[in-house]
Structures are given as C-alpha cells and as structure tokens.
C-alpha positions as CSV (number, residue, x, y, z in Angstrom):
1,M,132.0,92.2,87.7
2,H,133.1,90.8,84.2
3,T,130.0,91.2,82.4
4,P,130.4,92.6,78.9
5,S,126.9,94.2,78.7
6,W,125.4,96.6,81.3
7,I,122.8,99.4,81.7
8,E,123.6,102.6,83.5
9,L,120.8,104.1,85.2
10,N,120.8,107.9,86.1
11,R,119.1,109.0,89.1
12,A,119.5,112.6,88.2
13,A,118.0,112.3,84.9
14,L,114.8,110.4,86.4
15,R,114.3,113.2,88.9
16,F,114.6,115.8,86.2
17,N,112.0,114.1,84.2
18,C,109.8,113.9,87.3
19,E,110.4,117.6,87.8
20,Q,109.3,118.2,84.2
21,V,105.9,116.7,85.1
22,R,105.5,119.0,88.0
23,E,106.1,122.0,85.9
24,L,103.8,120.9,83.3
25,A,101.0,119.8,86.0
26,P,101.7,122.0,89.0
27,Q,98.2,121.5,90.5
28,A,97.9,117.8,90.1
29,N,99.1,115.0,92.3
30,I,101.6,112.7,90.4
31,L,100.9,108.8,90.3
32,A,104.3,107.6,88.9
33,M,103.9,104.3,86.9
34,V,106.4,101.7,87.8
35,K,104.8,98.6,86.4
36,A,106.9,96.1,84.5
37,N,109.6,96.7,87.1
38,G,109.7,100.3,86.5
39,Y,109.6,100.0,82.9
40,G,112.8,97.7,83.1
41,H,114.5,100.4,85.2
42,G,114.0,98.7,88.6
43,A,110.8,99.6,90.4
44,D,112.4,99.6,93.7
45,W,115.0,102.1,92.6
46,V,112.5,104.3,90.8
47,V,110.4,104.5,93.9
48,E,113.4,105.4,96.1
49,S,114.6,108.0,93.9
50,I,111.5,110.0,93.3
51,A,109.3,109.4,96.4
52,D,109.5,113.0,97.6
53,L,108.3,114.3,94.2
54,V,105.1,112.1,93.8
55,G,101.9,111.2,95.7
56,G,101.7,107.5,94.7
57,F,102.8,104.8,92.3
58,G,100.9,102.7,89.7
59,V,101.6,98.9,89.1
60,A,99.7,96.4,86.9
61,R,99.8,93.6,89.4
62,F,99.6,92.7,93.2
63,D,103.0,90.9,93.3
64,E,104.7,94.2,91.8
65,A,103.1,96.5,94.6
66,Y,103.8,93.8,97.5
67,E,107.5,93.8,96.2
68,I,107.7,97.6,96.5
69,R,106.2,97.7,99.9
70,R,108.6,94.7,101.0
71,V,111.9,96.2,99.6
72,V,111.6,99.8,99.7
73,N,113.1,101.5,103.0
74,N,112.0,105.1,102.1
75,P,109.4,105.8,104.8
76,Q,107.8,108.5,102.7
77,A,107.3,105.9,100.0
78,K,105.7,103.5,102.3
79,R,103.0,106.0,103.0
80,H,102.2,106.7,99.3
81,R,99.2,105.3,97.2
82,L,99.9,102.2,95.5
83,L,97.4,101.5,92.6
84,L,96.8,98.2,91.0
85,I,95.4,98.8,87.4
86,A,95.1,95.4,85.6
87,N,93.8,92.7,88.1
88,A,90.6,90.7,87.9
89,A,88.8,91.3,91.2
90,S,88.4,88.4,93.6
91,P,87.6,88.3,97.2
92,A,91.2,86.9,98.2
93,L,92.8,89.8,96.2
94,L,90.6,92.4,97.6
95,Q,91.2,91.2,101.2
96,D,94.9,91.3,100.5
97,C,94.6,94.8,99.1
98,A,92.9,96.0,102.1
99,E,95.5,94.5,104.5
100,Q,98.3,96.0,102.5
101,G,96.6,99.3,101.9
102,F,96.6,99.1,98.1
103,D,94.2,100.9,95.9
104,F,92.2,99.0,93.3
105,A,91.2,100.0,89.9
106,V,87.6,98.6,89.2
107,S,87.2,98.2,85.5
108,N,83.9,96.4,85.4
109,F,80.7,96.5,87.2
110,E,81.4,92.9,88.4
111,A,84.5,94.1,90.1
112,A,82.5,96.8,91.9
113,Q,80.1,94.2,93.2
114,C,82.8,92.2,94.5
115,V,84.2,95.1,96.4
116,A,80.8,95.7,97.8
117,Q,80.0,92.1,98.8
118,T,83.6,91.0,100.2
119,S,84.3,91.0,103.9
120,L,87.3,93.5,104.1
121,P,89.6,93.9,107.1
122,A,89.6,97.5,106.1
123,P,88.0,99.7,103.4
124,I,90.0,100.3,100.2
125,S,90.3,103.3,97.7
126,T,88.8,102.5,94.5
127,W,89.5,103.9,91.1
128,L,86.6,103.6,88.9
129,K,87.8,103.3,85.2
130,L,85.6,104.6,82.3
131,N,86.1,103.2,78.7
132,I,86.4,106.2,76.5
133,G,88.0,104.6,73.4
134,M,90.7,102.1,74.2
135,N,88.1,99.2,74.5
136,R,90.6,97.2,76.7
137,L,89.5,97.8,80.2
138,G,86.9,100.2,81.7
139,M,83.2,100.4,82.0
140,S,80.4,101.8,79.7
141,V,78.7,104.9,81.0
142,T,75.8,102.9,82.3
143,E,78.1,100.5,84.1
144,F,80.4,103.4,85.6
145,E,77.2,105.1,87.0
146,R,76.0,102.0,88.6
147,A,79.5,101.3,90.0
148,H,79.6,104.9,91.3
149,H,76.5,104.8,93.1
150,L,77.1,101.3,94.4
151,L,80.4,102.1,96.0
152,H,79.8,105.9,97.0
153,K,79.6,105.9,100.8
154,H,79.8,102.0,101.1
155,P,81.7,100.8,104.1
156,N,84.2,99.0,102.0
157,C,85.1,102.0,100.2
158,R,87.5,104.5,101.6
159,D,87.2,106.9,98.6
160,I,86.5,107.0,94.8
161,I,88.6,108.3,92.2
162,H,87.4,108.8,88.5
163,M,89.9,107.6,85.9
164,S,90.0,106.9,82.1
165,H,92.8,106.3,79.5
166,F,93.4,108.1,76.3
167,S,93.8,106.1,73.1
168,E,95.8,108.4,70.9
169,S,96.8,111.4,73.1
170,E,100.2,111.6,71.3
171,D,98.7,112.4,67.9
172,R,99.0,116.1,66.6
173,D,95.2,115.8,65.9
174,H,93.7,116.6,69.1
175,S,90.1,115.9,68.1
176,A,89.6,112.3,69.4
177,T,91.5,113.2,72.7
178,N,89.2,116.3,73.3
179,R,86.1,114.1,72.6
180,Q,87.4,111.4,75.1
181,A,88.3,114.0,77.8
182,A,84.8,115.8,77.4
183,Q,83.1,112.3,77.8
184,I,84.8,111.5,81.3
185,L,84.8,115.0,82.5
186,N,81.0,115.6,81.7
187,L,80.0,112.3,83.2
188,S,82.3,113.1,86.5
189,A,80.7,116.3,87.0
190,Q,77.3,114.8,86.7
191,L,78.2,112.4,89.6
192,G,79.7,115.0,91.9
193,N,83.0,116.5,93.0
194,F,85.2,113.5,92.9
195,P,88.9,113.6,92.0
196,R,89.7,112.6,88.5
197,S,92.7,110.9,86.7
198,L,92.9,111.2,83.1
199,A,96.3,112.3,81.8
200,N,99.1,109.9,80.6
201,S,102.6,111.1,79.6
202,A,101.5,112.3,76.1
203,A,98.4,114.1,77.8
204,I,100.7,115.7,80.5
205,I,102.7,117.3,77.7
206,S,100.1,118.2,75.2
207,H,96.7,118.2,76.7
208,P,96.7,120.6,80.0
209,R,93.1,120.5,80.1
210,T,93.1,116.9,81.2
211,H,95.5,117.3,84.1
212,R,92.8,117.4,86.9
213,E,93.6,116.1,90.4
214,W,96.0,113.0,89.4
215,V,98.3,112.7,86.5
216,R,99.8,109.2,85.7
217,P,103.2,109.6,83.9
218,G,104.8,106.6,82.5
219,I,107.1,106.6,79.8
220,M,108.1,110.3,80.1
221,L,109.6,109.7,83.5
222,Y,112.1,107.2,81.8
223,G,113.3,109.9,79.1
224,D,111.0,109.4,76.1
225,D,108.6,112.1,75.0
226,P,105.8,110.3,73.0
227,T,104.8,113.7,71.6
228,G,108.1,115.1,70.3
229,L,107.1,118.5,71.6
230,L,109.5,119.0,74.5
231,S,112.9,121.0,73.6
232,G,115.5,122.9,74.9
233,D,116.1,122.8,78.6
234,K,112.6,121.2,78.8
235,Q,113.8,118.1,76.7
236,L,113.5,114.7,78.9
237,K,116.9,113.1,79.7
238,P,117.3,109.3,79.0
239,V,117.4,107.4,82.3
240,M,118.7,104.2,80.8
241,S,121.8,103.7,78.7
242,F,122.3,100.2,77.4
243,K,126.1,99.5,76.6
244,S,128.4,96.8,75.7
245,Q,131.9,96.5,74.4
246,I,133.8,95.6,71.4
247,I,135.4,92.0,71.6
248,A,136.6,91.6,68.0
249,L,137.7,93.5,64.9
250,K,138.0,92.1,61.5
251,D,138.7,93.6,58.0
252,V,136.2,92.2,55.3
253,A,136.5,92.4,51.7
254,E,134.1,93.7,49.1
255,G,131.3,91.2,48.8
256,D,131.9,89.3,52.2
257,G,129.0,88.5,54.2
258,V,128.5,88.9,57.9
259,G,126.7,87.0,60.4
260,Y,124.0,84.4,60.2
261,N,122.8,83.8,56.4
262,R,125.5,86.6,55.4
263,R,122.4,88.9,55.4
264,W,124.8,92.1,55.2
265,R,127.3,92.2,52.4
266,A,130.2,94.6,52.4
267,P,129.8,97.1,49.5
268,G,133.4,97.5,49.6
269,P,136.5,96.9,52.0
270,R,135.1,97.4,55.5
271,R,135.9,97.2,59.2
272,I,133.6,95.1,61.3
273,A,133.6,95.3,65.1
274,T,132.0,92.5,67.1
275,V,129.9,93.9,70.1
276,A,129.3,91.5,73.2
277,A,125.5,91.8,73.3
278,G,122.6,90.1,71.6
279,Y,119.0,89.1,71.9
280,A,119.8,87.2,75.2
281,D,120.6,90.5,76.7
282,G,117.4,92.3,75.4
283,Y,118.7,93.8,72.2
284,P,116.1,93.1,69.4
285,R,116.8,90.3,66.9
286,S,114.5,92.3,64.8
287,A,116.9,95.1,64.3
288,P,117.9,95.7,60.6
289,D,121.1,96.5,59.0
290,G,121.6,100.1,59.7
291,T,120.4,100.4,63.0
292,P,122.6,103.0,64.8
293,V,124.8,102.5,67.7
294,L,127.6,104.8,69.4
295,V,131.2,104.4,69.3
296,H,133.4,107.4,70.7
297,G,130.2,109.3,70.6
298,K,130.0,108.7,66.7
299,R,127.3,106.7,64.8
300,A,128.1,103.3,63.6
301,A,125.5,100.9,61.8
302,L,124.4,97.4,62.6
303,A,125.8,95.1,59.9
304,G,124.3,91.5,60.0
305,R,121.9,89.6,62.0
306,V,121.9,90.0,65.8
307,S,123.0,86.8,67.6
308,M,122.2,85.5,71.0
309,D,125.3,87.0,72.5
310,L,126.8,89.0,69.8
311,L,126.1,91.7,67.2
312,T,128.3,93.5,64.4
313,I,128.6,96.8,63.3
314,D,130.4,98.6,60.7
315,V,133.2,101.0,62.1
316,S,134.9,101.9,58.9
317,D,134.4,105.5,59.4
318,I,135.5,105.5,63.0
319,P,139.3,104.4,62.4
320,E,140.1,105.2,66.2
321,T,137.9,102.2,67.1
322,K,139.9,99.4,69.1
323,L,139.5,96.3,71.1
324,G,137.5,97.1,74.5
325,D,135.9,100.2,73.3
326,E,132.4,101.0,74.8
327,V,129.4,100.8,72.5
328,T,126.0,102.7,73.4
329,L,123.2,100.6,72.2
330,W,120.8,103.2,73.3
331,G,120.7,106.2,75.7
332,E,122.5,109.4,76.0
333,G,122.9,110.7,72.4
334,L,120.9,107.8,70.8
335,P,117.3,107.8,71.9
336,A,115.6,104.4,72.7
337,A,112.7,105.7,70.5
338,E,115.1,105.9,67.5
339,V,116.4,102.6,68.0
340,G,112.8,101.4,68.5
341,R,111.7,103.0,65.1
342,H,114.3,101.0,63.1
343,C,113.1,97.8,64.8
344,Q,109.5,98.7,64.3
345,T,108.8,98.7,68.0
346,I,108.8,101.4,70.8
347,S,111.0,102.3,73.6
348,Y,108.6,100.7,76.2
349,E,109.4,97.4,74.7
350,L,113.2,98.0,74.4
351,F,113.2,98.9,78.0
352,T,111.3,96.0,79.3
353,R,113.1,93.3,77.5
354,I,116.5,93.8,79.3
355,T,117.3,90.5,80.6
356,E,118.8,89.6,84.2
357,R,122.1,88.7,82.9
358,V,122.7,92.5,82.1
359,E,124.6,94.1,85.0
360,R,122.9,97.2,86.4
361,R,125.0,100.1,87.3
362,W,123.4,103.1,89.3
363,L,124.9,106.6,88.5
C-alpha cells in the first residue's frame, strides 16, 4: 500500500489493558464496550483479541451487534452476551434481538411494556437502567420498580440485570458518585438478589465498591485512564498509534506565515515539515498551533492551520529530520488524551474520527 497515513493497532496493549480490568475487579464479569466500531479500533478485531478475557460486549445499536456476530469467527465470542444499550424499543427490533440472542437495555417503562407485549420467538435478557444523574437514558425509581415487577418471571424475559451509569466518576471528589452508587444499590437490594452493572472505566479504577457482578470498561481498554490514577506497571498502554510521514521540508524566514490565513508566523528562521495527514484522515482541524507530535521520538509542534490532507509542524529543534520520516500524531509516547486537551476534546472523539482512507496495520 502507498497510503501516507496509517494507524497501528497493538493487540498486546489491548490485552494488557483488559487484564488490568481483571486485576482491578477480580470478581466481576467484564462487558467490554465495543460501540462505535470499537471506539474506532475495529470492533471485530477487538472482539477477536479479548474474547477469552471477557464475558460479553456492549454496543449502541443493533447493526453493530449483528456485524460482530456475522464477521467474528471466534467460537467463544459467539457465545458471549451482546448488549444493545441505546435503541428505542419496537416489536421488530425485539424480535430480531430474540432471534440473534442479543441482550436489550430497557431505559424507559414503555420499552418494558414492549418487551412484555411483543410475541417473541425466544425470551431475551433485559438490563433495566436506572437514571442516577446523567438524565439522558434511564428510568426514575418508580418506573424502574414497575418495569422490574412487570418483567420479573415474565415468559419473554430470560433474566434481569440492574444497571446505571455514573455522571462524574472520573472526578477526584467522590461524593456525587457515592450518592449515585448508593441509589442504585439500595433500590436493587430492595427488589431482590439480581446481578448489577454500575462501573464504567473511571469507576473500575477509582470506585471498587461499584464493581458488583458486571463491569463495563470502555476507554480504558484502548489505553486512556480517565482518572489519571494508574501508574508504573499498572499504567494503561495505547492501543492505537496514528502515524504519517513528512513529504516536504521548507526553511522560512522570520515573519513568514504558514498555512491558510498564515495563522502561524515564524518568530525567527525556522524549518517547517509538511506531514501527509489532515482533517480528511481524522486529525482535528481545531488543533491549535503548538499541538505536539513526535518525530524521531522528540516533540515537534503544529505550526499553521490543519488542511484537508496536510498539516505543518516546526521541526527546527530536530535537525536530523528528513523527507520520509515517520510522524506520530498520537500513540506511544504521546497520549491521545493529551492531544485532545490541546484541541478541547477527548480521546474518544479522536479515536472515532479516524476515516476509512487511513490504512489499518495490526501489530
């Protein structure tokens, strides 16, 4: 292939991160989140890579689950749970879930009624979601109780899992998460001994009380610690490295501008490298001057506005730079979360914005 930009996907790093989940929550089943095409890493590849380490996978939509079942050849993965977490209930969707063996997240009482009233070819597993503070999806306490009583022992319902989602579990102030955890745990205890799923990545790392029967790691699988608490040999490893290459070098004089609108002006004589990646590859156009990249393992800074196919960097302090050199836009040595902070976004968005024209290389 002659593609000038690519991502490298590291299976060993993915498995290492998954094993950290296991060490942090040794008693819990792992439902690995692979929505949005495995956070941009390739859902089928992620599923194949960690099927022996987890008990199931979570996706947002039916087509994501269906594609995983269709393309993944790992027999163990095909037996795992596949949970749909962001779908509006309809008889047709529930019938398809029953046929495929997918679990379904019930986020409102109307969805619970739909499960109870639809003629299904087989019972389905339902994950009842309680709203504990996000105010996106999830039922009130009253709705949750009604849904539980409606579906418990209903012939259309194979089993019930109680779930919720924290709004700020990455914060150093644990008070809000403690209150939210108490709400779901107390209500679930009143309703009986049912499996519970509370902890996302941040809660897995910093709130062991929330681990319970199922944990749902997402971003930490891909190498981003949202709490910043893991260090040393426990520090997560980047799974994706976004790379490109230098295709031009120019010397500019003091005061010369670079790129559209000449946003960046040279403070003195500088050496500018043009890199063959831009916003059409998924690198954010919003990246400001000074956003770091790596050349020869050393940091260079973005100089000028990101274009569709190109970006420019100041390599004046890396004199060994030459045409064809590899540039790391994020990955090993330069966390995506750090690049995201420069761009006023998060690693999740950076990962999922990588476009199809970027070549995938599996390590």
